PyMOL commands that place a pseudoatom at each C-alpha (Angstrom):
pseudoatom trace, name=CA, resn=MET, resi=1, chain=A, elem=C, hetatm=0, pos=[33.719, -44.935, -0.501]
pseudoatom trace, name=CA, resn=ARG, resi=2, chain=A, elem=C, hetatm=0, pos=[34.630, -41.394, 0.526]
pseudoatom trace, name=CA, resn=HIS, resi=3, chain=A, elem=C, hetatm=0, pos=[34.571, -40.252, -3.090]
pseudoatom trace, name=CA, resn=ARG, resi=4, chain=A, elem=C, hetatm=0, pos=[31.059, -41.587, -3.569]
pseudoatom trace, name=CA, resn=ILE, resi=5, chain=A, elem=C, hetatm=0, pos=[29.782, -39.469, -0.694]
pseudoatom trace, name=CA, resn=TRP, resi=6, chain=A, elem=C, hetatm=0, pos=[31.639, -36.264, -1.572]
pseudoatom trace, name=CA, resn=PHE, resi=7, chain=A, elem=C, hetatm=0, pos=[30.793, -36.319, -5.259]
pseudoatom trace, name=CA, resn=PRO, resi=8, chain=A, elem=C, hetatm=0, pos=[26.996, -35.865, -4.760]
pseudoatom trace, name=CA, resn=VAL, resi=9, chain=A, elem=C, hetatm=0, pos=[27.648, -33.158, -2.147]
pseudoatom trace, name=CA, resn=LEU, resi=10, chain=A, elem=C, hetatm=0, pos=[29.961, -31.317, -4.563]
pseudoatom trace, name=CA, resn=VAL, resi=11, chain=A, elem=C, hetatm=0, pos=[27.389, -31.577, -7.395]
pseudoatom trace, name=CA, resn=LEU, resi=12, chain=A, elem=C, hetatm=0, pos=[24.624, -30.316, -5.105]
pseudoatom trace, name=CA, resn=ALA, resi=13, chain=A, elem=C, hetatm=0, pos=[26.698, -27.367, -3.881]
pseudoatom trace, name=CA, resn=THR, resi=14, chain=A, elem=C, hetatm=0, pos=[27.659, -26.406, -7.424]
pseudoatom trace, name=CA, resn=ALA, resi=15, chain=A, elem=C, hetatm=0, pos=[24.044, -26.606, -8.581]
pseudoatom trace, name=CA, resn=CYS, resi=16, chain=A, elem=C, hetatm=0, pos=[22.901, -24.384, -5.731]
pseudoatom trace, name=CA, resn=ASN, resi=17, chain=A, elem=C, hetatm=0, pos=[25.496, -21.735, -6.594]
pseudoatom trace, name=CA, resn=LEU, resi=18, chain=A, elem=C, hetatm=0, pos=[24.539, -21.856, -10.283]
pseudoatom trace, name=CA, resn=GLY, resi=19, chain=A, elem=C, hetatm=0, pos=[20.901, -21.362, -9.297]
pseudoatom trace, name=CA, resn=LYS, resi=20, chain=A, elem=C, hetatm=0, pos=[21.814, -18.281, -7.272]
pseudoatom trace, name=CA, resn=LYS, resi=21, chain=A, elem=C, hetatm=0, pos=[23.699, -16.812, -10.220]
pseudoatom trace, name=CA, resn=GLY, resi=22, chain=A, elem=C, hetatm=0, pos=[20.726, -17.414, -12.517]
pseudoatom trace, name=CA, resn=ASP, resi=23, chain=A, elem=C, hetatm=0, pos=[18.365, -15.826, -9.999]
pseudoatom trace, name=CA, resn=SER, resi=24, chain=A, elem=C, hetatm=0, pos=[20.457, -12.678, -9.722]
pseudoatom trace, name=CA, resn=GLU, resi=25, chain=A, elem=C, hetatm=0, pos=[20.785, -12.407, -13.517]
pseudoatom trace, name=CA, resn=GLN, resi=26, chain=A, elem=C, hetatm=0, pos=[17.029, -12.864, -13.884]
pseudoatom trace, name=CA, resn=LYS, resi=27, chain=A, elem=C, hetatm=0, pos=[16.328, -10.175, -11.281]
pseudoatom trace, name=CA, resn=ALA, resi=28, chain=A, elem=C, hetatm=0, pos=[18.766, -7.776, -12.943]
pseudoatom trace, name=CA, resn=ALA, resi=29, chain=A, elem=C, hetatm=0, pos=[17.169, -8.309, -16.349]
pseudoatom trace, name=CA, resn=GLY, resi=30, chain=A, elem=C, hetatm=0, pos=[13.604, -8.271, -14.994]
pseudoatom trace, name=CA, resn=SER, resi=31, chain=A, elem=C, hetatm=0, pos=[11.282, -11.218, -15.279]
pseudoatom trace, name=CA, resn=ALA, resi=32, chain=A, elem=C, hetatm=0, pos=[7.656, -11.874, -16.128]
pseudoatom trace, name=CA, resn=ASN, resi=33, chain=A, elem=C, hetatm=0, pos=[7.023, -12.737, -12.470]
pseudoatom trace, name=CA, resn=GLU, resi=34, chain=A, elem=C, hetatm=0, pos=[8.669, -9.590, -11.196]
pseudoatom trace, name=CA, resn=THR, resi=35, chain=A, elem=C, hetatm=0, pos=[7.303, -8.371, -7.874]
pseudoatom trace, name=CA, resn=THR, resi=36, chain=A, elem=C, hetatm=0, pos=[5.176, -5.264, -7.950]
pseudoatom trace, name=CA, resn=ALA, resi=37, chain=A, elem=C, hetatm=0, pos=[6.323, -3.916, -4.603]
pseudoatom trace, name=CA, resn=ALA, resi=38, chain=A, elem=C, hetatm=0, pos=[8.217, -0.631, -4.716]
pseudoatom trace, name=CA, resn=ALA, resi=39, chain=A, elem=C, hetatm=0, pos=[11.442, -0.480, -2.788]
pseudoatom trace, name=CA, resn=ALA, resi=40, chain=A, elem=C, hetatm=0, pos=[11.307, 0.776, 0.746]
pseudoatom trace, name=CA, resn=PRO, resi=41, chain=A, elem=C, hetatm=0, pos=[12.249, 4.439, 1.024]
pseudoatom trace, name=CA, resn=ALA, resi=42, chain=A, elem=C, hetatm=0, pos=[15.710, 5.286, 2.282]
pseudoatom trace, name=CA, resn=ALA, resi=43, chain=A, elem=C, hetatm=0, pos=[16.622, 8.366, 4.244]
pseudoatom trace, name=CA, resn=GLY, resi=44, chain=A, elem=C, hetatm=0, pos=[17.774, 11.253, 2.107]
pseudoatom trace, name=CA, resn=GLU, resi=45, chain=A, elem=C, hetatm=0, pos=[15.600, 10.377, -0.910]
pseudoatom trace, name=CA, resn=GLY, resi=46, chain=A, elem=C, hetatm=0, pos=[13.019, 12.976, 0.014]
pseudoatom trace, name=CA, resn=GLN, resi=47, chain=A, elem=C, hetatm=0, pos=[12.776, 16.376, 1.574]
pseudoatom trace, name=CA, resn=GLY, resi=48, chain=A, elem=C, hetatm=0, pos=[13.709, 16.771, 5.218]
pseudoatom trace, name=CA, resn=ASP, resi=49, chain=A, elem=C, hetatm=0, pos=[12.995, 13.572, 7.098]
pseudoatom trace, name=CA, resn=LEU, resi=50, chain=A, elem=C, hetatm=0, pos=[10.652, 12.228, 4.396]
pseudoatom trace, name=CA, resn=ALA, resi=51, chain=A, elem=C, hetatm=0, pos=[11.371, 9.906, 1.479]
pseudoatom trace, name=CA, resn=LYS, resi=52, chain=A, elem=C, hetatm=0, pos=[9.680, 9.548, -1.916]
pseudoatom trace, name=CA, resn=VAL, resi=53, chain=A, elem=C, hetatm=0, pos=[7.895, 6.300, -2.763]
pseudoatom trace, name=CA, resn=ASP, resi=54, chain=A, elem=C, hetatm=0, pos=[6.785, 5.489, -6.312]
pseudoatom trace, name=CA, resn=LEU, resi=55, chain=A, elem=C, hetatm=0, pos=[3.148, 4.351, -6.398]
pseudoatom trace, name=CA, resn=LYS, resi=56, chain=A, elem=C, hetatm=0, pos=[3.277, 2.468, -9.696]
pseudoatom trace, name=CA, resn=PRO, resi=57, chain=A, elem=C, hetatm=0, pos=[1.175, 1.599, -11.632]
pseudoatom trace, name=CA, resn=LEU, resi=58, chain=A, elem=C, hetatm=0, pos=[-0.446, 4.893, -10.602]
pseudoatom trace, name=CA, resn=PRO, resi=59, chain=A, elem=C, hetatm=0, pos=[1.233, 8.038, -11.990]
pseudoatom trace, name=CA, resn=LEU, resi=60, chain=A, elem=C, hetatm=0, pos=[1.855, 9.194, -8.409]
pseudoatom trace, name=CA, resn=GLU, resi=61, chain=A, elem=C, hetatm=0, pos=[4.463, 9.325, -5.693]
pseudoatom trace, name=CA, resn=ILE, resi=62, chain=A, elem=C, hetatm=0, pos=[4.168, 10.121, -2.007]
pseudoatom trace, name=CA, resn=GLN, resi=63, chain=A, elem=C, hetatm=0, pos=[6.472, 11.481, 0.681]
pseudoatom trace, name=CA, resn=VAL, resi=64, chain=A, elem=C, hetatm=0, pos=[6.594, 9.177, 3.727]
pseudoatom trace, name=CA, resn=LYS, resi=65, chain=A, elem=C, hetatm=0, pos=[8.829, 8.445, 6.703]
pseudoatom trace, name=CA, resn=PRO, resi=66, chain=A, elem=C, hetatm=0, pos=[11.988, 6.610, 5.575]
pseudoatom trace, name=CA, resn=GLY, resi=67, chain=A, elem=C, hetatm=0, pos=[12.597, 2.950, 6.363]
pseudoatom trace, name=CA, resn=GLY, resi=68, chain=A, elem=C, hetatm=0, pos=[9.076, 1.681, 5.700]
pseudoatom trace, name=CA, resn=MET, resi=69, chain=A, elem=C, hetatm=0, pos=[8.105, -1.291, 3.589]
pseudoatom trace, name=CA, resn=GLY, resi=70, chain=A, elem=C, hetatm=0, pos=[7.461, 0.702, 0.405]
pseudoatom trace, name=CA, resn=ALA, resi=71, chain=A, elem=C, hetatm=0, pos=[4.378, 0.301, -1.783]
pseudoatom trace, name=CA, resn=MET, resi=72, chain=A, elem=C, hetatm=0, pos=[2.510, -2.701, -3.169]
pseudoatom trace, name=CA, resn=ASP, resi=73, chain=A, elem=C, hetatm=0, pos=[0.383, -2.825, -6.317]
pseudoatom trace, name=CA, resn=MET, resi=74, chain=A, elem=C, hetatm=0, pos=[-2.984, -4.187, -5.170]
pseudoatom trace, name=CA, resn=SER, resi=75, chain=A, elem=C, hetatm=0, pos=[-4.711, -3.799, -8.562]
pseudoatom trace, name=CA, resn=ALA, resi=76, chain=A, elem=C, hetatm=0, pos=[-7.306, -6.424, -9.382]
pseudoatom trace, name=CA, resn=ALA, resi=77, chain=A, elem=C, hetatm=0, pos=[-10.033, -6.939, -11.967]
pseudoatom trace, name=CA, resn=GLY, resi=78, chain=A, elem=C, hetatm=0, pos=[-8.854, -3.945, -13.986]
pseudoatom trace, name=CA, resn=LYS, resi=79, chain=A, elem=C, hetatm=0, pos=[-9.064, -1.536, -11.044]
pseudoatom trace, name=CA, resn=GLN, resi=80, chain=A, elem=C, hetatm=0, pos=[-5.800, 0.130, -10.072]
pseudoatom trace, name=CA, resn=SER, resi=81, chain=A, elem=C, hetatm=0, pos=[-4.992, 0.287, -6.374]
pseudoatom trace, name=CA, resn=VAL, resi=82, chain=A, elem=C, hetatm=0, pos=[-1.757, 0.762, -4.428]
pseudoatom trace, name=CA, resn=THR, resi=83, chain=A, elem=C, hetatm=0, pos=[-1.129, 0.335, -0.705]
pseudoatom trace, name=CA, resn=VAL, resi=84, chain=A, elem=C, hetatm=0, pos=[1.800, 2.214, 0.822]
pseudoatom trace, name=CA, resn=ASP, resi=85, chain=A, elem=C, hetatm=0, pos=[3.521, 2.048, 4.218]
pseudoatom trace, name=CA, resn=ILE, resi=86, chain=A, elem=C, hetatm=0, pos=[3.541, 5.575, 5.682]
pseudoatom trace, name=CA, resn=GLY, resi=87, chain=A, elem=C, hetatm=0, pos=[5.504, 4.697, 8.816]
pseudoatom trace, name=CA, resn=ASP, resi=88, chain=A, elem=C, hetatm=0, pos=[4.578, 4.046, 12.447]
pseudoatom trace, name=CA, resn=GLY, resi=89, chain=A, elem=C, hetatm=0, pos=[2.857, 0.791, 11.448]
pseudoatom trace, name=CA, resn=ALA, resi=90, chain=A, elem=C, hetatm=0, pos=[0.293, 2.608, 9.322]
pseudoatom trace, name=CA, resn=SER, resi=91, chain=A, elem=C, hetatm=0, pos=[-0.555, 2.349, 5.649]
pseudoatom trace, name=CA, resn=LEU, resi=92, chain=A, elem=C, hetatm=0, pos=[-2.823, 3.965, 3.094]
pseudoatom trace, name=CA, resn=ASN, resi=93, chain=A, elem=C, hetatm=0, pos=[-4.573, 2.692, 0.000]
pseudoatom trace, name=CA, resn=ILE, resi=94, chain=A, elem=C, hetatm=0, pos=[-4.788, 4.954, -3.024]
pseudoatom trace, name=CA, resn=GLN, resi=95, chain=A, elem=C, hetatm=0, pos=[-6.997, 4.342, -6.057]
pseudoatom trace, name=CA, resn=PRO, resi=96, chain=A, elem=C, hetatm=0, pos=[-8.328, 6.438, -8.937]
pseudoatom trace, name=CA, resn=SER, resi=97, chain=A, elem=C, hetatm=0, pos=[-11.938, 7.569, -8.650]
pseudoatom trace, name=CA, resn=THR, resi=98, chain=A, elem=C, hetatm=0, pos=[-14.391, 8.879, -11.213]
pseudoatom trace, name=CA, resn=GLU, resi=99, chain=A, elem=C, hetatm=0, pos=[-17.107, 9.175, -8.552]
pseudoatom trace, name=CA, resn=LYS, resi=100, chain=A, elem=C, hetatm=0, pos=[-17.957, 12.213, -6.481]
pseudoatom trace, name=CA, resn=PHE, resi=101, chain=A, elem=C, hetatm=0, pos=[-17.009, 11.876, -2.809]
pseudoatom trace, name=CA, resn=ALA, resi=102, chain=A, elem=C, hetatm=0, pos=[-20.663, 11.472, -1.761]
pseudoatom trace, name=CA, resn=GLU, resi=103, chain=A, elem=C, hetatm=0, pos=[-20.918, 8.410, -4.057]
pseudoatom trace, name=CA, resn=VAL, resi=104, chain=A, elem=C, hetatm=0, pos=[-17.710, 6.932, -2.633]
pseudoatom trace, name=CA, resn=LYS, resi=105, chain=A, elem=C, hetatm=0, pos=[-19.157, 7.250, 0.893]
pseudoatom trace, name=CA, resn=LYS, resi=106, chain=A, elem=C, hetatm=0, pos=[-22.450, 5.628, -0.169]
pseudoatom trace, name=CA, resn=GLY, resi=107, chain=A, elem=C, hetatm=0, pos=[-20.467, 2.573, -1.249]
pseudoatom trace, name=CA, resn=TYR, resi=108, chain=A, elem=C, hetatm=0, pos=[-19.111, 2.220, 2.286]
pseudoatom trace, name=CA, resn=GLU, resi=109, chain=A, elem=C, hetatm=0, pos=[-22.581, 2.690, 3.794]
pseudoatom trace, name=CA, resn=LYS, resi=110, chain=A, elem=C, hetatm=0, pos=[-23.806, -0.336, 1.810]
pseudoatom trace, name=CA, resn=ASP, resi=111, chain=A, elem=C, hetatm=0, pos=[-21.073, -2.670, 3.133]
pseudoatom trace, name=CA, resn=THR, resi=112, chain=A, elem=C, hetatm=0, pos=[-22.637, -5.316, 5.343]
pseudoatom trace, name=CA, resn=ILE, resi=113, chain=A, elem=C, hetatm=0, pos=[-19.855, -7.909, 5.179]
pseudoatom trace, name=CA, resn=LEU, resi=114, chain=A, elem=C, hetatm=0, pos=[-16.244, -6.724, 5.431]
pseudoatom trace, name=CA, resn=PHE, resi=115, chain=A, elem=C, hetatm=0, pos=[-16.666, -3.410, 7.283]
pseudoatom trace, name=CA, resn=PRO, resi=116, chain=A, elem=C, hetatm=0, pos=[-20.335, -3.206, 8.325]
pseudoatom trace, name=CA, resn=PHE, resi=117, chain=A, elem=C, hetatm=0, pos=[-21.129, 0.507, 8.385]
pseudoatom trace, name=CA, resn=LYS, resi=118, chain=A, elem=C, hetatm=0, pos=[-22.356, 1.919, 11.674]
pseudoatom trace, name=CA, resn=LYS, resi=119, chain=A, elem=C, hetatm=0, pos=[-22.097, 5.720, 11.417]
pseudoatom trace, name=CA, resn=TRP, resi=120, chain=A, elem=C, hetatm=0, pos=[-20.081, 8.649, 10.130]
pseudoatom trace, name=CA, resn=GLU, resi=121, chain=A, elem=C, hetatm=0, pos=[-17.882, 10.096, 12.882]
pseudoatom trace, name=CA, resn=LYS, resi=122, chain=A, elem=C, hetatm=0, pos=[-16.601, 12.840, 10.538]
pseudoatom trace, name=CA, resn=ASP, resi=123, chain=A, elem=C, hetatm=0, pos=[-18.479, 13.694, 7.371]
pseudoatom trace, name=CA, resn=GLY, resi=124, chain=A, elem=C, hetatm=0, pos=[-17.100, 16.474, 5.204]
pseudoatom trace, name=CA, resn=ASP, resi=125, chain=A, elem=C, hetatm=0, pos=[-17.045, 17.368, 1.535]
pseudoatom trace, name=CA, resn=SER, resi=126, chain=A, elem=C, hetatm=0, pos=[-13.667, 15.723, 0.925]
pseudoatom trace, name=CA, resn=LEU, resi=127, chain=A, elem=C, hetatm=0, pos=[-12.758, 13.926, 4.180]
pseudoatom trace, name=CA, resn=ALA, resi=128, chain=A, elem=C, hetatm=0, pos=[-14.750, 11.405, 6.171]
pseudoatom trace, name=CA, resn=VAL, resi=129, chain=A, elem=C, hetatm=0, pos=[-14.195, 8.871, 8.950]
pseudoatom trace, name=CA, resn=MET, resi=130, chain=A, elem=C, hetatm=0, pos=[-16.656, 6.055, 9.359]
pseudoatom trace, name=CA, resn=GLN, resi=131, chain=A, elem=C, hetatm=0, pos=[-17.186, 3.739, 12.304]
pseudoatom trace, name=CA, resn=PHE, resi=132, chain=A, elem=C, hetatm=0, pos=[-17.879, 0.094, 11.572]
pseudoatom trace, name=CA, resn=ASP, resi=133, chain=A, elem=C, hetatm=0, pos=[-18.826, -2.792, 13.815]
pseudoatom trace, name=CA, resn=ALA, resi=134, chain=A, elem=C, hetatm=0, pos=[-17.682, -6.268, 12.805]
pseudoatom trace, name=CA, resn=ASP, resi=135, chain=A, elem=C, hetatm=0, pos=[-18.612, -9.067, 15.195]
pseudoatom trace, name=CA, resn=GLY, resi=136, chain=A, elem=C, hetatm=0, pos=[-18.695, -6.694, 18.135]
pseudoatom trace, name=CA, resn=LYS, resi=137, chain=A, elem=C, hetatm=0, pos=[-15.340, -5.088, 17.265]
pseudoatom trace, name=CA, resn=LYS, resi=138, chain=A, elem=C, hetatm=0, pos=[-15.416, -1.367, 16.611]
pseudoatom trace, name=CA, resn=GLY, resi=139, chain=A, elem=C, hetatm=0, pos=[-13.006, 0.168, 14.107]
pseudoatom trace, name=CA, resn=TYR, resi=140, chain=A, elem=C, hetatm=0, pos=[-12.623, 3.233, 11.912]
pseudoatom trace, name=CA, resn=ILE, resi=141, chain=A, elem=C, hetatm=0, pos=[-11.766, 3.875, 8.286]
pseudoatom trace, name=CA, resn=GLY, resi=142, chain=A, elem=C, hetatm=0, pos=[-10.758, 7.326, 7.152]
pseudoatom trace, name=CA, resn=MET, resi=143, chain=A, elem=C, hetatm=0, pos=[-10.958, 8.455, 3.541]
pseudoatom trace, name=CA, resn=THR, resi=144, chain=A, elem=C, hetatm=0, pos=[-10.377, 11.574, 1.542]
pseudoatom trace, name=CA, resn=LEU, resi=145, chain=A, elem=C, hetatm=0, pos=[-10.701, 12.569, -2.090]
pseudoatom trace, name=CA, resn=VAL, resi=146, chain=A, elem=C, hetatm=0, pos=[-7.491, 14.096, -3.426]
pseudoatom trace, name=CA, resn=ASP, resi=147, chain=A, elem=C, hetatm=0, pos=[-6.996, 15.852, -6.766]
pseudoatom trace, name=CA, resn=VAL, resi=148, chain=A, elem=C, hetatm=0, pos=[-3.551, 15.321, -8.299]
pseudoatom trace, name=CA, resn=GLY, resi=149, chain=A, elem=C, hetatm=0, pos=[-2.795, 16.552, -11.779]
pseudoatom trace, name=CA, resn=GLY, resi=150, chain=A, elem=C, hetatm=0, pos=[-6.483, 16.967, -12.629]
pseudoatom trace, name=CA, resn=LYS, resi=151, chain=A, elem=C, hetatm=0, pos=[-7.380, 13.403, -11.602]
pseudoatom trace, name=CA, resn=SER, resi=152, chain=A, elem=C, hetatm=0, pos=[-9.246, 12.310, -8.469]
pseudoatom trace, name=CA, resn=TYR, resi=153, chain=A, elem=C, hetatm=0, pos=[-7.942, 9.647, -6.125]
pseudoatom trace, name=CA, resn=VAL, resi=154, chain=A, elem=C, hetatm=0, pos=[-9.495, 8.112, -3.018]
pseudoatom trace, name=CA, resn=CYS, resi=155, chain=A, elem=C, hetatm=0, pos=[-6.872, 7.895, -0.275]
pseudoatom trace, name=CA, resn=LYS, resi=156, chain=A, elem=C, hetatm=0, pos=[-7.982, 5.790, 2.683]
pseudoatom trace, name=CA, resn=THR, resi=157, chain=A, elem=C, hetatm=0, pos=[-6.664, 4.143, 5.820]
pseudoatom trace, name=CA, resn=THR, resi=158, chain=A, elem=C, hetatm=0, pos=[-6.132, 0.393, 5.753]
pseudoatom trace, name=CA, resn=GLY, resi=159, chain=A, elem=C, hetatm=0, pos=[-6.191, -2.643, 8.021]
pseudoatom trace, name=CA, resn=MET, resi=160, chain=A, elem=C, hetatm=0, pos=[-8.513, -5.587, 8.567]
pseudoatom trace, name=CA, resn=ASN, resi=161, chain=A, elem=C, hetatm=0, pos=[-9.463, -4.039, 11.899]
pseudoatom trace, name=CA, resn=GLY, resi=162, chain=A, elem=C, hetatm=0, pos=[-9.478, -0.487, 10.592]
pseudoatom trace, name=CA, resn=VAL, resi=163, chain=A, elem=C, hetatm=0, pos=[-7.695, 2.012, 12.825]
pseudoatom trace, name=CA, resn=PRO, resi=164, chain=A, elem=C, hetatm=0, pos=[-8.358, 2.388, 16.565]
pseudoatom trace, name=CA, resn=SER, resi=165, chain=A, elem=C, hetatm=0, pos=[-9.799, 5.921, 16.599]
pseudoatom trace, name=CA, resn=VAL, resi=166, chain=A, elem=C, hetatm=0, pos=[-11.035, 8.903, 14.607]
pseudoatom trace, name=CA, resn=GLU, resi=167, chain=A, elem=C, hetatm=0, pos=[-7.879, 10.786, 15.605]
pseudoatom trace, name=CA, resn=VAL, resi=168, chain=A, elem=C, hetatm=0, pos=[-5.574, 8.055, 14.241]
pseudoatom trace, name=CA, resn=ALA, resi=169, chain=A, elem=C, hetatm=0, pos=[-7.548, 8.006, 10.987]
pseudoatom trace, name=CA, resn=GLU, resi=170, chain=A, elem=C, hetatm=0, pos=[-7.204, 11.783, 10.617]
pseudoatom trace, name=CA, resn=LYS, resi=171, chain=A, elem=C, hetatm=0, pos=[-3.479, 11.646, 11.457]
pseudoatom trace, name=CA, resn=ASN, resi=172, chain=A, elem=C, hetatm=0, pos=[-2.852, 8.922, 8.863]
pseudoatom trace, name=CA, resn=LEU, resi=173, chain=A, elem=C, hetatm=0, pos=[-4.828, 10.815, 6.213]
pseudoatom trace, name=CA, resn=GLU, resi=174, chain=A, elem=C, hetatm=0, pos=[-2.459, 13.783, 6.600]
pseudoatom trace, name=CA, resn=ALA, resi=175, chain=A, elem=C, hetatm=0, pos=[-0.006, 11.823, 4.419]
pseudoatom trace, name=CA, resn=CYS, resi=176, chain=A, elem=C, hetatm=0, pos=[-2.511, 12.000, 1.543]
pseudoatom trace, name=CA, resn=LYS, resi=177, chain=A, elem=C, hetatm=0, pos=[-1.612, 15.695, 1.257]
pseudoatom trace, name=CA, resn=ARG, resi=178, chain=A, elem=C, hetatm=0, pos=[1.899, 14.608, 0.224]
pseudoatom trace, name=CA, resn=LEU, resi=179, chain=A, elem=C, hetatm=0, pos=[0.701, 12.793, -2.904]
pseudoatom trace, name=CA, resn=SER, resi=180, chain=A, elem=C, hetatm=0, pos=[2.091, 14.261, -6.110]
pseudoatom trace, name=CA, resn=ALA, resi=181, chain=A, elem=C, hetatm=0, pos=[2.317, 13.458, -9.806]
pseudoatom trace, name=CA, resn=LYS, resi=182, chain=A, elem=C, hetatm=0, pos=[5.512, 11.774, -11.024]
for i in range(1, 182): cmd.bond("trace and resi %d" % i, "trace and resi %d" % (i + 1))
show_as sticks, trace
zoom trace
């Protein structure tokens, strides 16, 4: 009787270990379902107390505080977009843009669903912070147009609730200055 109980347990344990070996081999070789998140930056990979993060599929990298969650490819419907953790619980979204900055801002002014536009708190030629009001909750989204290697990219703050203030938006957008070509 004891052998009947132990045999299935032994088979199950062996199968689990074989599955782990196959998983690690598949990850090492790369798979079709490979994750698109870039590895979190480690200290010492960048200059000073900053670390480089690859923003693939974009031909960019950014210097951020080490120890964050890395970057995630958010591309959809043929439009490239990457969100990156910049530290302190903040993140940015970067996407290519063929539009002038004024046209980018007009797109946000038309939003009546996700981030219903209320007013521009800061409105410059290449940096803006908008206030939105969603169901009585006020939030802010900061955005800037950055030129890297002759191509334009919109770099903006993220979060379903935006950021809590104009100052936080401006502080987070400072990281956009550390974008560079690979």
